[in-house]
N, C-alpha and C positions, 0 to 999 in steps of 0.2 A: 504493500500500500504506500502511495506517495505521501510526502509530508503534507501537501495541500489537502489530500483526502483525509488524513488523520486529523488535521486541524478542523476540517468541517465536521467530522464525526464527533470530535471532542466538544466543539462549540455547540452542536445540536444536543449532546448529552447534558451539558451544563444548563442550557436553556430549558430543557425538559424538566430538569430537577428544580430549577427556579419556578417554572410554571406550576409544578405539582407541590410546591411548598407554601406554607403559611408565613414562615419567617425565614429570612436569609441572614446568615451571620458571616460577615467577611472578616477573616483573621488577618491582621497586618502586623508588621514588625514595628514596635514603638520607637525603635531607633531611627527608622527610615519610613515615616508615615506616607510621604508622597510617592516614593519609589516602589513601595510594596502594595499599593492599592490597585485593584483591578477595576478601573473606572468604567470600562465598557459594560461590565456586568452590574456595577453599581447603578448606572444610568438605566439599565434594563429594568431593574427592580423599582427604582424611584418613579419611573413612568407608569407603574402599575399600582394604583392606590389600594388595591386589595392585599398588597404584600407589605410586610414590615421588614426594614433593613436595620441591622445593628452592625457596628464595627467593634470587634473585640481587638483592642489595641494591646497585643500580647508582648511579653518580655519587658514589662515596665520596670522590673528589678534591675535592668541594665541602664536605666536612664534616670537622671535626677528628677525628683518629684515636681519641681517648678516647670521643667521642660515638658513632662507628661501633662501637666495641667494646661499649659499653653496650647499644646496640640489638641487636647480634648476640647478646649474652648473654640479653637479654629474649626475643627470638624463639625462641632455642634452648631456653630454659626452658619455652616454650609448646609444645615438641615439634616445631619446624620446623627443618630443616637450612638453614643460611644460608651463602651465599658472597658476601662483599663484593666488588664489581667496579667497574670504571670502563671503559666502552667508549671514552671519549675518551682516556684514558691507557693503555688496553690492560692494565689491572691485573686479574690473576687470571682472565683469560678461558680460558687453557689449563687452569687448575684446574677451572673450571666444566665444560669439555668432558670432562675425565677423570672428574669426579664423576658426570656423566650416564652415561658408558659403564660405569663400575664399579658403578653402582647396580643393574644388571641382571646376572643370573648368566651365566656363560660358555656355558651351554646355549643362550642366545638369540643367534643370529648377527646378526639384524637388531634394532636398537633404535629405537623411535619416541619422540620427545620432543615435547611440546606446550608452546609458549611462550605465556603469557598475561600480561596486565598492562594498566594504563591507558596511554593515549597519552602521549607525551613522557617516558616512563621510560627510553627508550633500548633498547627491546626489539629492534627491527630492526637497530640498530647492533651489538648484541651478537651477533646471529645472523650478520651479515655478517662479523664478525671470526672467529667460529667456523668459517665456511666458507672463509675465506681470500681471498675476493674478493667484491665487492658483488653480491648476488643479490636480497635483499629490497629494494625501493625505500626509500630513506631521504632525508628532507628536513630542512632546518634548522628546520622549523616542525612543531608537533605535529599529529597526526591525519591522517597520510598513508597508512598501511597500510589499504587499502580492502577486501581480500578475503582469504580463506584462501589460503595458499601452502604447498606441500610442497617442502622443500628437502633436497637430499642434501648432508650435511656430510662424511661419510667413507663408506667401503664398508659400514660397519655402521650408521651413524647417519643417521636421517632426522628432520627437524624440521618440525612444523606451526607456521606463524606466523599467528596469528589477529589480527583487528582489535582495536584497543584496547577495553577494557571500561570503562564509566563508571557509577559508582553514581548513580542518579537523584536521590537526596536531597541531593547536594552543593550547597552555597550558591554564589552567584556568586563570593564571595571565595575559596572553596576551589577552584573551577574555574580561576580566574585564577592563584591561588597555585601550583597543580599544572601550569599551562600547558596545560590541556585545550582552551582556545580560542585561536585565533590573535588577536592583538591587533587586526589590521585587520578581523576578522570580527565583532567585538563591535558590537552595535547602538548602544551608547553608550559609547565609550572612556573618557569622563570618569567615568561611574559605575563602570566597570570598574577604573579607577585608584583611585578612592575605596575601592572594596571591597578592593582589594589592600593599600592602606595600612592600612585597618582590620584586616584579617586578620593582616598581619605585626606590627602593634602588639600584637595579642592574643598572638602567639607570643613576640615579643621587642620590648618597647616602646621600646628604645633604638637598635635597629639602623639604622633609616632616618635618624634624627637624626645618628648617627655617620657613616654612609655619605655622606650628602649635605650634612652640616653645615648643616642647616636646622632651626630650632625652629618648632614648630607646635602648635596645640591641637586641630586637627581635620583629617581628610583633605582637605576642600576648601581649607583654608588651606595645607596642604603643597603641593598641586598648584599653587596660585597662586604661591607662593614658588619652586617648582621651575621654573615657566614663566619667571618673572622672572630667575632665576639662569641659565637656559639661553638667555636673550634671545629667547624665542619670543613675538612680537607680530604682530598683524595690521597691515594698512596704516594703519588709523586710530590705531594705538598701543595698542589694547586687547590684553590678554593672549590669546594663542592657546592656550587650554586643551586643545582637541582634539589639536593636534600635541604639546603637552607630555605629555598623557596617553599617547599612542601611544609616545613616546620612553621614558617611564617603564616602561610595560608591556613593551616590547621588551627593555629592559635586564634585566628579571627573567626573562621567559619564554624568550627566545632567547639571552641572553648570560650569565645567572646571575650578575649583578653584585652582587646583594644577599645578603650572607652570613647567611642565615636557615635555621633547622632546628628541628624539634620537640625538646623537652626530654625525654629519657628518664626522668629522675627525676620530672617532673610526670606523665608517663604512668603510672608505677608507682603514684603516690599516687591517681590517678583510678581505676586498674584495681582497686585494693583496695576502692574505695567503690561503684563502678558495675557494673551488669550490662550487658554489651554485647549489643545486638540484632544478630544475624548474619543476619537474613532480608532483607537489602537486595536491591532489584531493580537490574538492570543493563541498560544499553542499549549499542549499539555506537557507535563513534566517529562514524559518519556521521550519527547523530541528535543530536549534541551541540548543533548550531545550533538545535534545536527546544526546548531546555530553557528 
């Protein structure tokens, strides 16, 4: 099956799940609220007044409280109901469940909710907590939920867990920043590490320097100094940049060691100037290796 056919099939599946659901929960990464939103599907829900849309802003434990509150205020000003959550710390997960149940009138005995979101936002982890025991497969690496799953949460509540959605236009830097690709699956981890350094420097030019205590003028220079600091050399004494790149990528993607997040004030300034294009195409997480 071609990539375009897979995209159409995936798009049709998600649309059907949204159509058959009373409540849609979009799980986003609290560190990168604009980058991790699936605006195409948000707009699909918002155009249908019979549907309720919630954003579960997950991973709030990785972001300072004032930043979380600013992003919550921004999204709610845009007409979206937001529940800050942390699957890892089990923060506000019961609030999320109650919000879903209360969003639908008491005349509805059965409630169906559809969970959508990019890979690595913690979507399946949240669902597992809501259910009370592991049901959706969860892995410590992104891109693991492969097919639609229907899960019974309570006697009233059913949840559709869909594969992660990935905007096609994302740069390599954004893909790595969001953890959409496993570090070991990158065709060139060195270029992936360079792209991540460049992207983080765009968001916060000081955070890598402060975190690793390394001064550098370019991503290649950072990686060389990082490899030297971590004593990563090959047998001949040459720096082992491939291994160093994988370590650096892993520390961000799987361990969230770099304290980086989008600036809500910068977003507001850009929003006032720019017109956002909401007509993005999406693919499913199984196609991410083809990007």
